[in-house]
N, C-alpha and C positions, 0 to 999 in steps of 0.2 A: 388478450395478453397486452399489457401496458409496457411500452419501452420508456426507459429512463436513461438520461446521459448525465455523466458528472459535469457539474458546473465548476470549472476550474478557478473562477474568480472567488468562490466561497468554499473552497476545499483545500486541504493541505496534506502532505505526505511527510512525515518525519521518522527519524530513527535515532536511537540512543545506544552508545557503546561506552562501557567503562574503559577508562585510560589510566594505566598504572594501577589499577584496582582501587584507586582512592577517588577518582572524579569521573564525570560523565561528559562525553562530547555528543552534542546534538547536531543532526544534519537533516538536510530535507532534500527532496526532489522537486524541482519547480515545473517540470513539464510531465504531464500524465493525462491519460483518458481512460474512460471506463463506461460501462453500461450495465443495466440490469433489465431484465425482462421478467414481469411479475404478474401473475393472474389476480392478485388481490392486493389491497392497500396495506395488508400487513406484512407483505413481501415473503412470506413463508413459501419456500419451495423456488424462489427466484433463481434465475440463471444470471450469474455475475461474471463479467470480464473486466480485466483491468491491465493496463500497460503503462509503464513509465520509461521515460527517457533517461537512461543512465548518465548521459552527458550533462544533464541538468543538476547533478548532484551539487549541493551547497553546504559546506560546514563553516562557512564564514572565514576560511583560510584558503586562499587560492592554491598555495603550495601543497597543502593537503589534498585539496580536491584533485589536483593533477596527479598526485600519487595513487589516490583511490581509482582514477580513470585508467591507470596504467595496467599492463598486463599482470603485474604483481597481485592486483586486486580485482576490480571488475572487468578489466580488458574491454573498455568500451568500443574500440575499434572492431573487435571480433563479436562482441555480445552488447549491441547498442540498447537493448530493452530488457527490462524485467517484467515478466507477465504472471497473471493469476487468473485461473478459470476455476469456478465454483463447482463443487460436486454436490453440496448440500447447504441449504440455509434454513435453519430450524429455530423455532422459538422455544427458549428454555422456560422463562416466566416474565410476566410484565413486559418490560421493554428490553429484556436481555435475550440475546440470540447467540447461536453459534454458526460460524461460518467456516465450512471446510472446503478445501480445493487444492488444485495443483499449482504451486508456486515454482516458476522457472527463473533461475538466476545462473548467469554465466553457462548456459546449456545444461544445466542439471535441474530436473524437476523432482519435487518432493511434495508429498501431501502435508499440508499444515492445517491447524485449527486455529481460528481467531475469535476472540470475544467481540461481540457487537452490542452497542446500546443504540436502540432505535429511538431517535428524538421526536419522531412524529412527521406529520404532513402539515404544510400550510401554504397559503398562496401569498406571493410577494405583491408589492404595490402595483405591478403590471399585470396582475392576474395569472402569472405563471405558477404552476403547482410544483412545490419543492418537498423533498424528503430529506431528512438528516440523519447521519449515522456517526458514531465514534467507534473506531475499530482498533483494537489492540492485540498484540501478540509477541511471542518470543521465538526467534529462530536461532539456530546454531549456524553461524557463517561457514564453518568448515564443511558442513552438509552440503554446501552449494559451490565448493571448489574455491571458496575464499580462504586459502590455507596459510597466508603469509603470517609468520610468528616472529616476533621481535621480542627479545629479552634484554633487560637492562644489565649493566655490569654486576649489579647485586643479585641478579637472577629473578627479578619481578617480571611478570608478563605485562607487555606495554598495551596490548588490545585484547579485551575480553572476547572469547568465542560467542557469547551470547549477545544477540542484538535485539533490542526492544523496537517493535514497530508501533507507530501511532499515527492513525489516519483520522481526520475529520472530514467527512465527505458530505456534500449536498448533491443530491440528484435533482434534475429538472425533468419533469413528465413531458413527454413528447406528444404533441397534438397530432392525431392521424389527419392526413390530408384529404380534403374532400374534392370530389370530381363533380364538375357541373354537368347537369343533365341535358 
């Protein structure tokens, strides 16, 4: 079983939410970690774990970031991490996979299914073996206790319930330590 770790320098975690139903706000989480254990280089059946630091949220607006960290949204003081643990990783066709697992946000765990495009495996200039994945999905924020609802004076919804997840992940294969005889 090979162990792979996320290379944070070559990975990103983003989300997109409709604002006023007319435009999209994009945000990211800048601190995260994760691993995969796979029996083969096609990753079928891999065990995948992921955790992100909610305090690292970045929407390019410090006031909004502070609001998102507050108890009204993520409540970072009480729930500092969002986690994901896979229950299955299956190949659909070609480079398309399905990743199912348990997503925990703000203490609420729900099963989600994410679409994965496997970019393949390559060695970097230093001989490290890397694997690349693009992961997308949609979750309903209210399913995870993110229930803040704001309405404009005209009755329009300020924030959509649907949140699009977009992850570009590069994993680095870990080399097993050898012991001297």
